[in-house]
N, C-alpha and C positions, 0 to 999 in steps of 0.2 A: 504494500500500500504506500502511495506517495505521501510525502510529508506535506501537510496542509500549509505550513509556513512558506514553502516554495511556491505553491500555487497562488497564494494570496499576493505575493509580490508581482506575479505576472498579470494579475487582474486588477491591481490597485488603481483606483481612480476611474475605472470605466463606469461604475454605477453613478458616480457623481457627475461625470460628463454627460451621460445619457438620461439623467433624471430630469423630468419636466418640473422646473422650479415654479413656485407660486409667484404670481405677478404682484408688483406694488399696486396699491389701490387705484391710482389714476390710470395706470396701464390696464389693469383688470377691468375697470369701468369702460374704457375705450374698446377693449376686446369684447365685452358683453354687448355694447351698443352695435358693433359691427356684426357680431354673430346674430343678434336679434334682427337686424336689418337684412342680413343674408338669408335668414330663414323665413322672413316675412311676418315676424311676430309684431302684433300691434295691440295696444290697449291705451286707454286714456291715462292710466297711471304707470305707463311703461318706465319712465325715468325713475320713479320711486322703486319700482320692482327691481330694476337693474342695480340700483344702489344697495338695496337689501340683499340681493343675491351675491354681490361682490363682498359685502360685509360678512355674510354668513359663510361664504366659501373660503374666506381668508385669501382670496386671490387665486385659488386653485382653478386652472382653466378647465380641467375635466369636470369638476363639480358645476361650474358655471354652464358649460355646454349641456350637461345632463339636466339641470333644472330648467334651462331654456327649452329643451325638448319637451319636458313635462308640461311646461306652460302652454303648449299648443292644445292640450286636451280640454274639452269643454267643461269638465268638472271643476276647473280652476278659474272659471269666469263667472262673474256676477254682472250682468249687463255688459258694459264695455270695459270693465276693470278686471284685472287678474287678482285673485285671492292669494296673495303672496304667502301669507302665514300658513294657510292650508297646504299650499304647494311645498313649502319648506318642511312642514311636519311629515308629509308623505315621503319626501326625499330622505329625511333622517330615519324614518321607519323602514326604509328600503323597499317601498312600494314600487314595483316594476310594472310597466305597461306592456 
């Protein structure tokens, strides 16, 4: 069996280089806006929703994209507004569509 210490030195730093880092809040907000525009998401409270999603996701782009995909479902709408708290609770509970 090979020594783990030798293998670690060959792979050192790859995980850090390939890891998708969390965005800073202004960058995450711009990312969320572009993703919402790209997917055609619209609501009268969209700016508030995007700010909440960025805050709750801590700038994690994967979380932002997932919650924005969830926001397209009719269950998260009340009139022309997105029910952001319900969406976030479902996201945290792992509800998958």
